[in-house]
Z-matrix of the N, CA and C atoms (Angstrom, degrees):
N
C 1 1.447
C 2 1.538 1 110.18
N 3 1.328 2 118.32 1 -37.05
C 4 1.445 3 119.12 2 -177.80
C 5 1.519 4 111.38 3 -65.77
N 6 1.259 5 118.27 4 -36.77
C 7 1.459 6 119.59 5 179.87
C 8 1.512 7 112.48 6 -79.11
N 9 1.276 8 118.04 7 -14.91
C 10 1.524 9 121.37 8 177.95
C 11 1.467 10 110.10 9 -79.98
N 12 1.357 11 121.99 10 -17.96
C 13 1.454 12 124.54 11 -179.20
C 14 1.533 13 107.55 12 -102.59
N 15 1.400 14 115.23 13 124.44
C 16 1.389 15 120.57 14 178.06
C 17 1.589 16 113.39 15 -65.15
N 18 1.268 17 113.62 16 151.53
C 19 1.465 18 118.40 17 -176.92
C 20 1.540 19 112.90 18 -57.06
N 21 1.295 20 115.35 19 -38.32
C 22 1.470 21 119.69 20 -177.18
C 23 1.496 22 108.67 21 -68.58
N 24 1.328 23 121.07 22 -35.43
C 25 1.505 24 121.55 23 -178.25
C 26 1.525 25 107.66 24 -72.41
N 27 1.275 26 119.65 25 -37.54
C 28 1.460 27 120.93 26 173.15
C 29 1.486 28 114.24 27 -57.10
N 30 1.365 29 113.94 28 -45.22
C 31 1.508 30 117.30 29 177.31
C 32 1.484 31 111.21 30 -67.51
N 33 1.257 32 119.63 31 -27.78
C 34 1.476 33 122.71 32 178.83
C 35 1.550 34 108.79 33 -72.04
N 36 1.315 35 118.75 34 -40.32
C 37 1.414 36 121.48 35 -178.17
C 38 1.439 37 114.28 36 -63.22
N 39 1.313 38 119.13 37 -32.39
C 40 1.549 39 121.91 38 -176.91
C 41 1.444 40 112.74 39 -60.81
N 42 1.363 41 119.73 40 -56.82
C 43 1.431 42 117.96 41 178.71
C 44 1.560 43 114.85 42 -63.45
N 45 1.303 44 114.93 43 -33.53
C 46 1.495 45 121.37 44 -179.74
C 47 1.518 46 107.14 45 -62.90
N 48 1.348 47 118.96 46 -46.23
C 49 1.436 48 123.30 47 -177.06
C 50 1.624 49 107.97 48 -63.57
N 51 1.285 50 118.10 49 -30.39
C 52 1.370 51 120.01 50 178.04
C 53 1.530 52 112.74 51 -66.21
N 54 1.336 53 112.78 52 -43.19
C 55 1.521 54 115.71 53 177.30
C 56 1.556 55 110.89 54 -67.87
N 57 1.273 56 115.32 55 -39.81
C 58 1.454 57 120.28 56 176.27
C 59 1.489 58 110.06 57 -58.07
N 60 1.361 59 117.78 58 -44.48
C 61 1.462 60 121.04 59 -178.01
C 62 1.535 61 110.45 60 -64.77
N 63 1.289 62 115.70 61 -43.68
C 64 1.480 63 117.81 62 -174.24
C 65 1.581 64 108.82 63 -74.86
N 66 1.310 65 118.71 64 -19.76
C 67 1.433 66 114.87 65 -179.57
C 68 1.557 67 111.53 66 -78.37
N 69 1.294 68 121.06 67 -21.05
C 70 1.428 69 121.31 68 179.42
C 71 1.532 70 115.08 69 -130.38
N 72 1.333 71 115.80 70 19.69
C 73 1.502 72 120.05 71 -179.13
C 74 1.505 73 114.41 72 -64.37
N 75 1.329 74 114.17 73 -23.28
C 76 1.443 75 117.42 74 -178.68
C 77 1.513 76 111.71 75 -66.80
N 78 1.322 77 116.91 76 -28.65
C 79 1.499 78 119.92 77 -174.27
C 80 1.502 79 114.10 78 -79.38
N 81 1.314 80 116.98 79 -61.43
C 82 1.446 81 122.74 80 -171.77
C 83 1.507 82 110.30 81 -132.57
N 84 1.253 83 119.17 82 67.04
C 85 1.428 84 122.28 83 -170.59
C 86 1.493 85 113.51 84 -61.23
N 87 1.275 86 120.63 85 -47.90
C 88 1.477 87 122.38 86 -172.46
C 89 1.484 88 113.97 87 -64.66
N 90 1.311 89 119.08 88 -34.98
C 91 1.413 90 119.92 89 177.01
C 92 1.545 91 113.76 90 -91.13
N 93 1.265 92 116.65 91 -25.74
C 94 1.482 93 116.72 92 -179.67
C 95 1.500 94 114.51 93 -76.82
N 96 1.323 95 115.23 94 -17.87
C 97 1.494 96 116.72 95 178.16
C 98 1.492 97 109.67 96 -65.22
N 99 1.318 98 118.22 97 -25.25
C 100 1.414 99 121.07 98 -177.91
C 101 1.557 100 112.66 99 -64.85
N 102 1.327 101 114.31 100 -21.67
C 103 1.487 102 118.09 101 174.86
C 104 1.458 103 114.77 102 -67.51
N 105 1.366 104 115.19 103 -28.30
C 106 1.464 105 119.40 104 175.75
C 107 1.548 106 109.99 105 -76.89
N 108 1.255 107 117.05 106 -33.26
C 109 1.484 108 121.68 107 -179.70
C 110 1.556 109 112.02 108 -56.01
N 111 1.293 110 114.19 109 -45.30
C 112 1.493 111 119.67 110 -172.40
C 113 1.537 112 112.60 111 -56.68
N 114 1.358 113 117.24 112 -53.13
C 115 1.520 114 111.39 113 -175.33
C 116 1.561 115 111.41 114 -66.86
N 117 1.368 116 117.06 115 -30.67
C 118 1.446 117 117.95 116 -177.74
C 119 1.514 118 106.99 117 -71.38
N 120 1.286 119 119.79 118 -35.89
C 121 1.439 120 119.93 119 177.83
C 122 1.474 121 114.60 120 -64.16
N 123 1.298 122 118.60 121 -24.78
C 124 1.440 123 122.97 122 175.13
C 125 1.530 124 112.20 123 -69.36
N 126 1.376 125 118.58 124 -26.58
C 127 1.423 126 117.73 125 177.65
C 128 1.606 127 111.86 126 -109.25
N 129 1.336 128 113.03 127 17.27
C 130 1.482 129 117.22 128 179.30
C 131 1.572 130 111.41 129 -58.14
N 132 1.280 131 116.45 130 -40.61
C 133 1.456 132 120.75 131 -176.79
C 134 1.537 133 111.53 132 -75.88
N 135 1.355 134 120.07 133 -24.24
C 136 1.381 135 123.60 134 179.92
C 137 1.552 136 115.63 135 -89.42
N 138 1.321 137 116.31 136 -34.66
C 139 1.436 138 122.65 137 177.17
C 140 1.552 139 108.27 138 -130.97
N 141 1.318 140 118.32 139 67.72
C 142 1.427 141 121.37 140 -173.85
C 143 1.535 142 115.56 141 -62.22
N 144 1.301 143 116.16 142 -34.15
C 145 1.486 144 119.42 143 -176.93
C 146 1.575 145 110.66 144 -65.71
N 147 1.396 146 113.63 145 -55.74
C 148 1.442 147 117.94 146 -178.75
C 149 1.532 148 111.91 147 -68.71
N 150 1.297 149 118.85 148 -37.87
C 151 1.456 150 119.58 149 -177.17
C 152 1.591 151 106.75 150 -66.77
N 153 1.308 152 118.94 151 -41.58
C 154 1.422 153 122.38 152 -179.78
C 155 1.523 154 111.03 153 -61.17
N 156 1.327 155 114.52 154 -43.11
C 157 1.480 156 118.98 155 176.91
C 158 1.521 157 112.99 156 -62.63
N 159 1.361 158 114.51 157 -46.68
C 160 1.418 159 120.45 158 179.67
C 161 1.549 160 112.64 159 -60.91
N 162 1.381 161 116.75 160 -42.30
C 163 1.440 162 116.54 161 -179.84
C 164 1.497 163 112.39 162 -69.84
N 165 1.364 164 117.19 163 -34.46
C 166 1.497 165 116.81 164 176.88
C 167 1.500 166 113.04 165 -63.90
N 168 1.370 167 114.24 166 -40.62
C 169 1.503 168 117.68 167 177.54
C 170 1.477 169 113.28 168 -68.11
N 171 1.329 170 117.91 169 -37.11
C 172 1.414 171 120.30 170 177.63
C 173 1.506 172 111.04 171 -64.15
N 174 1.300 173 120.41 172 -40.01
C 175 1.462 174 124.02 173 177.12
C 176 1.568 175 110.19 174 -67.32
N 177 1.334 176 112.58 175 -41.94
C 178 1.492 177 117.70 176 178.50
C 179 1.559 178 111.74 177 -61.81
N 180 1.292 179 117.72 178 -30.32
C 181 1.449 180 123.60 179 -176.05
C 182 1.552 181 109.08 180 -67.07
N 183 1.293 182 118.21 181 -22.17
C 184 1.486 183 120.85 182 177.33
C 185 1.555 184 111.48 183 -89.37
N 186 1.301 185 118.09 184 8.24
C 187 1.474 186 121.34 185 -175.48
C 188 1.575 187 113.25 186 -50.40
N 189 1.334 188 118.04 187 -48.99
C 190 1.406 189 116.40 188 -178.88
C 191 1.607 190 115.75 189 -61.22
N 192 1.288 191 113.86 190 -34.09
C 193 1.474 192 116.98 191 176.55
C 194 1.476 193 111.58 192 -74.89
N 195 1.329 194 117.35 193 -33.09
C 196 1.523 195 120.93 194 179.35
C 197 1.615 196 108.20 195 -70.07
N 198 1.319 197 115.69 196 -37.64
C 199 1.425 198 118.63 197 177.03
C 200 1.496 199 111.46 198 -67.36
N 201 1.316 200 118.52 199 -38.01
C 202 1.479 201 122.82 200 -179.58
C 203 1.555 202 109.02 201 -65.86
N 204 1.316 203 114.21 202 -35.67
C 205 1.555 204 120.01 203 -177.36
C 206 1.489 205 108.63 204 -85.85
N 207 1.266 206 122.44 205 -5.25
C 208 1.494 207 124.77 206 -177.27
C 209 1.538 208 113.53 207 73.06
N 210 1.364 209 114.43 208 34.33
C 211 1.461 210 117.67 209 -176.74
C 212 1.538 211 112.82 210 -110.92
N 213 1.344 212 117.45 211 33.17
C 214 1.453 213 121.62 212 178.63
C 215 1.499 214 111.48 213 -64.58
N 216 1.320 215 120.14 214 -47.08
C 217 1.477 216 121.40 215 -176.19
C 218 1.538 217 109.81 216 -62.62
N 219 1.367 218 119.24 217 -49.27
C 220 1.445 219 115.85 218 177.03
C 221 1.532 220 113.39 219 -60.75
N 222 1.255 221 117.59 220 -34.63
C 223 1.539 222 120.32 221 179.97
C 224 1.515 223 107.11 222 -61.68
N 225 1.315 224 117.02 223 -52.37
C 226 1.416 225 117.78 224 -176.51
C 227 1.539 226 113.33 225 -66.32
N 228 1.326 227 120.25 226 -38.44
C 229 1.433 228 123.78 227 175.76
C 230 1.531 229 111.31 228 -61.82
N 231 1.338 230 118.32 229 -50.11
C 232 1.419 231 120.41 230 -174.56
C 233 1.582 232 112.73 231 -69.47
N 234 1.406 233 112.90 232 -35.14
C 235 1.443 234 117.46 233 175.09
C 236 1.533 235 115.02 234 -64.03
N 237 1.326 236 112.97 235 -41.94
C 238 1.481 237 118.67 236 175.32
C 239 1.501 238 113.05 237 -63.40
N 240 1.320 239 114.31 238 -45.13
C 241 1.526 240 122.92 239 178.88
C 242 1.525 241 109.06 240 -59.86
N 243 1.320 242 116.29 241 -46.53
C 244 1.510 243 119.98 242 -179.64
C 245 1.498 244 109.69 243 -62.95
N 246 1.302 245 117.89 244 -46.99
C 247 1.514 246 122.97 245 176.25
C 248 1.450 247 111.99 246 -56.63
N 249 1.326 248 116.68 247 -42.82
C 250 1.473 249 119.07 248 -178.62
C 251 1.592 250 109.74 249 -69.02
N 252 1.306 251 117.56 250 -46.27
C 253 1.465 252 121.69 251 179.94
C 254 1.496 253 111.65 252 -59.72
N 255 1.358 254 119.65 253 -46.79
C 256 1.410 255 123.21 254 -177.65
C 257 1.601 256 111.05 255 -66.02
N 258 1.389 257 110.72 256 -33.49
C 259 1.436 258 116.31 257 -176.64
C 260 1.543 259 109.89 258 -72.91
N 261 1.312 260 118.01 259 -45.72
C 262 1.432 261 126.02 260 179.90
C 263 1.488 262 115.96 261 -76.77
N 264 1.297 263 117.99 262 -51.52
C 265 1.503 264 121.71 263 -173.51
C 266 1.539 265 109.10 264 -80.78
N 267 1.317 266 118.97 265 -45.43
C 268 1.401 267 119.70 266 -174.71
C 269 1.463 268 114.56 267 -97.11
N 270 1.247 269 117.87 268 -2.30
C 271 1.514 270 125.05 269 178.34
C 272 1.526 271 107.62 270 52.19
N 273 1.347 272 118.04 271 49.51
C 274 1.367 273 122.30 272 -177.34
C 275 1.582 274 116.62 273 -56.47
N 276 1.322 275 116.56 274 -37.01
C 277 1.400 276 125.13 275 -178.97
C 278 1.514 277 114.88 276 -80.97
N 279 1.269 278 116.00 277 -17.84
C 280 1.472 279 121.76 278 174.85
C 281 1.562 280 114.79 279 -86.07
N 282 1.326 281 112.40 280 -16.38
C 283 1.492 282 118.49 281 -178.52
C 284 1.571 283 107.34 282 -107.53
N 285 1.368 284 112.60 283 65.42
C 286 1.472 285 116.62 284 178.40
C 287 1.571 286 109.20 285 -124.87
N 288 1.229 287 118.38 286 21.72
C 289 1.444 288 119.82 287 176.33
C 290 1.560 289 107.93 288 -78.35
N 291 1.304 290 114.01 289 167.51
C 292 1.438 291 121.98 290 -178.40
C 293 1.542 292 109.29 291 -57.86
N 294 1.345 293 115.92 292 -42.67
C 295 1.475 294 121.65 293 -179.39
C 296 1.529 295 108.96 294 -64.74
N 297 1.388 296 118.89 295 -41.71
C 298 1.400 297 121.89 296 -176.07
C 299 1.512 298 111.58 297 -68.12
N 300 1.333 299 117.19 298 -35.54
C 301 1.513 300 120.89 299 177.70
C 302 1.555 301 111.99 300 -84.59
N 303 1.327 302 116.60 301 -0.66
C 304 1.489 303 123.66 302 173.86
C 305 1.582 304 106.87 303 64.14
N 306 1.355 305 115.60 304 38.25
C 307 1.481 306 116.56 305 -177.96
C 308 1.523 307 107.93 306 -122.26
N 309 1.314 308 120.41 307 43.46
C 310 1.467 309 122.50 308 -177.11
C 311 1.523 310 106.24 309 -61.64
N 312 1.327 311 118.76 310 -43.75
C 313 1.447 312 122.45 311 -174.33
C 314 1.489 313 111.82 312 -62.24
N 315 1.348 314 117.53 313 -29.61
C 316 1.484 315 120.69 314 -175.94
C 317 1.498 316 111.34 315 -96.38
N 318 1.295 317 121.64 316 2.63
C 319 1.474 318 122.49 317 -179.27
C 320 1.528 319 114.02 318 -66.97
N 321 1.320 320 117.07 319 -25.03
C 322 1.465 321 120.59 320 -178.00
C 323 1.590 322 109.14 321 -74.99
N 324 1.369 323 115.64 322 -24.95
C 325 1.433 324 117.73 323 -179.10
C 326 1.575 325 108.82 324 -82.63
N 327 1.285 326 115.15 325 -34.56
C 328 1.526 327 119.79 326 -175.85
C 329 1.506 328 101.57 327 -127.17
N 330 1.331 329 121.17 328 88.68
C 331 1.452 330 121.64 329 -179.29
C 332 1.484 331 116.48 330 -64.68
N 333 1.336 332 117.43 331 -29.55
C 334 1.472 333 120.94 332 175.80
C 335 1.483 334 115.74 333 -96.44
N 336 1.292 335 117.00 334 37.97
C 337 1.443 336 124.95 335 -171.52
C 338 1.568 337 113.60 336 -53.16
N 339 1.333 338 118.00 337 -52.95
C 340 1.444 339 120.12 338 179.42
C 341 1.566 340 113.55 339 -56.93
N 342 1.314 341 111.99 340 -46.25
C 343 1.496 342 113.40 341 179.63
C 344 1.493 343 111.07 342 -66.38
N 345 1.307 344 119.00 343 -40.66
C 346 1.504 345 122.72 344 176.92
C 347 1.456 346 112.14 345 -58.46
N 348 1.352 347 117.82 346 -41.95
C 349 1.464 348 123.76 347 179.97
C 350 1.536 349 111.42 348 -67.00
N 351 1.328 350 114.85 349 -46.12
C 352 1.479 351 115.15 350 177.70
C 353 1.609 352 113.65 351 -62.64
N 354 1.305 353 114.03 352 -39.57
C 355 1.458 354 118.58 353 179.04
C 356 1.515 355 112.77 354 -69.48
N 357 1.359 356 116.86 355 -35.72
C 358 1.457 357 119.29 356 172.00
C 359 1.496 358 114.16 357 -66.77
N 360 1.285 359 116.85 358 -36.66
C 361 1.467 360 119.55 359 177.08
C 362 1.467 361 109.98 360 -67.78
N 363 1.302 362 120.40 361 -46.22
C 364 1.513 363 119.60 362 173.61
C 365 1.492 364 116.45 363 -56.76
N 366 1.275 365 115.13 364 -43.85
C 367 1.529 366 122.98 365 177.88
C 368 1.542 367 108.78 366 -62.20
N 369 1.267 368 114.39 367 -41.59
C 370 1.442 369 119.59 368 -179.34
C 371 1.593 370 110.27 369 -67.46
N 372 1.293 371 118.16 370 -45.82
C 373 1.441 372 120.13 371 177.23
C 374 1.516 373 112.17 372 -62.17
N 375 1.373 374 117.67 373 -39.38
C 376 1.444 375 120.98 374 178.95
C 377 1.499 376 111.17 375 -67.22
N 378 1.381 377 117.68 376 -36.23
C 379 1.476 378 122.82 377 178.09
C 380 1.518 379 107.87 378 -67.50
N 381 1.346 380 118.59 379 -45.48
C 382 1.495 381 119.43 380 178.78
C 383 1.507 382 111.07 381 -62.04
N 384 1.290 383 120.60 382 -37.55
C 385 1.456 384 121.45 383 179.93
C 386 1.524 385 108.95 384 -71.31
N 387 1.345 386 119.38 385 -39.05
C 388 1.459 387 120.76 386 175.81
C 389 1.478 388 114.43 387 -65.59
N 390 1.330 389 115.92 388 -45.17
C 391 1.505 390 118.28 389 177.25
C 392 1.562 391 108.41 390 -65.11
N 393 1.292 392 121.17 391 -33.96
C 394 1.463 393 118.51 392 178.27
C 395 1.533 394 111.58 393 -67.34
N 396 1.335 395 117.85 394 -43.97
C 397 1.419 396 124.37 395 175.83
C 398 1.534 397 111.97 396 -60.30
N 399 1.291 398 113.51 397 -49.55
C 400 1.489 399 116.84 398 -178.32
C 401 1.567 400 110.98 399 -61.32
N 402 1.410 401 114.78 400 -40.67
C 403 1.467 402 119.10 401 179.18
C 404 1.488 403 114.09 402 -61.76
N 405 1.297 404 113.48 403 -31.73
C 406 1.572 405 120.90 404 -179.46
C 407 1.482 406 109.45 405 -85.80
N 408 1.270 407 120.26 406 -47.30
C 409 1.472 408 123.21 407 -170.29
C 410 1.540 409 116.26 408 -81.25
N 411 1.313 410 116.80 409 -32.38
C 412 1.489 411 118.91 410 -173.50
C 413 1.494 412 110.50 411 -108.53
N 414 1.310 413 118.13 412 152.87
C 415 1.401 414 125.09 413 170.36
C 416 1.465 415 110.64 414 -91.45
N 417 1.269 416 122.39 415 137.28
C 418 1.554 417 120.56 416 178.60
C 419 1.540 418 109.94 417 -69.73
N 420 1.295 419 115.64 418 158.24
C 421 1.495 420 118.68 419 177.06
C 422 1.559 421 108.99 420 -62.30
N 423 1.396 422 115.62 421 143.48
C 424 1.491 423 116.58 422 -176.50
C 425 1.531 424 114.59 423 -55.33
N 426 1.339 425 118.49 424 -30.79
C 427 1.447 426 121.68 425 -176.72
C 428 1.610 427 111.39 426 -79.19
N 429 1.367 428 115.11 427 -17.57
C 430 1.464 429 120.93 428 175.47
C 431 1.528 430 111.86 429 -127.35
N 432 1.374 431 115.88 430 70.75
C 433 1.474 432 119.44 431 -171.53
C 434 1.555 433 109.21 432 -66.56
N 435 1.336 434 123.65 433 -20.53
C 436 1.393 435 124.98 434 -179.23
C 437 1.411 436 117.98 435 -109.12
N 438 1.388 437 115.57 436 25.52
C 439 1.417 438 122.97 437 -176.05
C 440 1.522 439 113.40 438 -59.64
N 441 1.366 440 117.15 439 -44.76
C 442 1.510 441 116.92 440 -172.80
C 443 1.477 442 108.54 441 -76.79
N 444 1.371 443 125.02 442 -39.60
C 445 1.470 444 121.12 443 173.61
C 446 1.546 445 111.73 444 -56.15
N 447 1.366 446 116.13 445 -41.39
C 448 1.446 447 119.84 446 -178.23
C 449 1.589 448 110.47 447 -63.69
N 450 1.302 449 112.96 448 -42.15
C 451 1.515 450 117.11 449 179.21
C 452 1.527 451 111.52 450 -63.96
N 453 1.338 452 115.47 451 -40.45
C 454 1.503 453 118.39 452 177.14
C 455 1.499 454 110.32 453 -65.56
N 456 1.324 455 116.60 454 -42.45
C 457 1.493 456 116.87 455 176.44
C 458 1.541 457 115.42 456 -66.10
N 459 1.318 458 115.40 457 -38.48
C 460 1.405 459 117.57 458 175.61
C 461 1.562 460 113.59 459 -64.98
N 462 1.284 461 116.07 460 -43.22
C 463 1.440 462 120.80 461 174.70
C 464 1.559 463 113.78 462 -59.47
N 465 1.344 464 113.11 463 -44.80
C 466 1.426 465 117.62 464 178.96
C 467 1.496 466 112.44 465 -65.89
N 468 1.329 467 117.78 466 -40.41
C 469 1.499 468 122.97 467 179.97
C 470 1.481 469 108.20 468 -60.42
N 471 1.360 470 120.51 469 -47.34
C 472 1.376 471 120.52 470 -179.34
C 473 1.581 472 111.50 471 -59.06
N 474 1.262 473 114.18 472 -44.38
C 475 1.506 474 116.48 473 174.21
C 476 1.466 475 113.07 474 -60.12
N 477 1.357 476 117.98 475 -46.84
C 478 1.427 477 119.05 476 -179.50
C 479 1.471 478 114.24 477 -59.03
N 480 1.346 479 116.35 478 -37.27
C 481 1.489 480 118.32 479 173.54
C 482 1.474 481 115.87 480 -65.07
N 483 1.349 482 114.98 481 -35.87
C 484 1.488 483 120.78 482 173.32
C 485 1.479 484 111.32 483 -61.91
N 486 1.334 485 116.41 484 -46.60
C 487 1.439 486 120.20 485 179.27
C 488 1.522 487 112.52 486 -65.28
N 489 1.318 488 114.87 487 -36.64
C 490 1.523 489 120.39 488 178.34
C 491 1.543 490 106.51 489 -60.49
N 492 1.375 491 115.95 490 -48.44
C 493 1.465 492 114.92 491 176.14
C 494 1.426 493 115.01 492 -59.71
N 495 1.316 494 119.10 493 -45.54
C 496 1.408 495 122.09 494 -179.90
C 497 1.520 496 115.33 495 -56.42
N 498 1.367 497 115.96 496 -51.68
C 499 1.458 498 120.47 497 -177.73
C 500 1.604 499 110.82 498 -65.87
N 501 1.417 500 116.05 499 -33.81
C 502 1.427 501 116.95 500 174.06
C 503 1.429 502 113.54 501 -67.50
N 504 1.396 503 118.87 502 -36.00
C 505 1.473 504 121.74 503 179.21
C 506 1.556 505 107.41 504 -65.41
N 507 1.309 506 118.93 505 -39.86
C 508 1.441 507 121.75 506 176.50
C 509 1.446 508 111.37 507 -64.26
N 510 1.270 509 118.69 508 -45.96
C 511 1.464 510 124.60 509 -173.86
C 512 1.522 511 109.88 510 -73.17
N 513 1.254 512 120.87 511 -45.51
C 514 1.447 513 120.80 512 -173.36
C 515 1.532 514 117.22 513 -85.37
N 516 1.372 515 116.06 514 -31.18
C 517 1.377 516 120.07 515 -177.64
C 518 1.548 517 117.51 516 -107.20
N 519 1.361 518 110.67 517 13.12
C 520 1.450 519 111.39 518 174.78
C 521 1.488 520 113.56 519 -70.91
N 522 1.359 521 119.82 520 133.41
C 523 1.476 522 120.20 521 -175.20
C 524 1.483 523 109.42 522 -62.51
N 525 1.377 524 114.29 523 151.50
C 526 1.431 525 121.07 524 -175.26
C 527 1.501 526 108.69 525 -69.54
N 528 1.326 527 119.13 526 -30.09
C 529 1.523 528 123.05 527 179.46
C 530 1.569 529 107.92 528 -63.92
N 531 1.303 530 114.78 529 -43.17
C 532 1.493 531 121.34 530 -179.54
C 533 1.495 532 107.98 531 -66.98
N 534 1.271 533 119.17 532 -35.77
C 535 1.497 534 120.20 533 176.39
C 536 1.517 535 113.03 534 -62.45
N 537 1.289 536 114.18 535 -35.73
C 538 1.446 537 119.39 536 -177.33
C 539 1.556 538 107.13 537 -68.93
N 540 1.327 539 119.20 538 -36.16
C 541 1.414 540 119.62 539 -177.59
C 542 1.527 541 113.21 540 -71.93
N 543 1.310 542 117.36 541 -20.55
C 544 1.473 543 120.63 542 -176.85
C 545 1.547 544 111.27 543 -88.24
N 546 1.274 545 114.44 544 -12.51
C 547 1.511 546 117.92 545 -177.83
C 548 1.552 547 109.40 546 -61.46
N 549 1.293 548 114.24 547 142.57
C 550 1.473 549 119.29 548 176.14
C 551 1.472 550 109.61 549 -83.82
N 552 1.314 551 117.21 550 134.01
C 553 1.473 552 122.31 551 -176.48
C 554 1.504 553 106.89 552 -90.74
């Protein structure tokens, strides 16, 4: 199935699934987020760094629900296992060059793009771990009982907007010549 879908179509599905997710996330958030996972999993082998980051943030965005259901330990174990697998098997952190991120056209605007991307990823993972720890260990102030779920949602929203921009850049500004190369024969 992965080879039957052209690269361009997979890149198109990622931002579309984001809009689909945001249009009905109010209703069934925990199960509907799985619809975003599927298109990104299709490009996991092509863009392992960004796909890994996106999937980690998507799982983290469910933290308030996971805490409510008592699923903190499975969340931590599966997230660490996923990070380990993508790091070792897919070499996600070795594929962070401008060519691997498919951002050759944008490298003139951000000359240190690979280093910035790696640093941003590390800061993001540290922030996710810190927010997870704070959500578990501390009680929110009485006047702000939903402080930690709001912080998790805000953090995730900022990341989702960044990923939306990234996938749209890939989809809309990919050179036509490169699109021809990705077509399945």
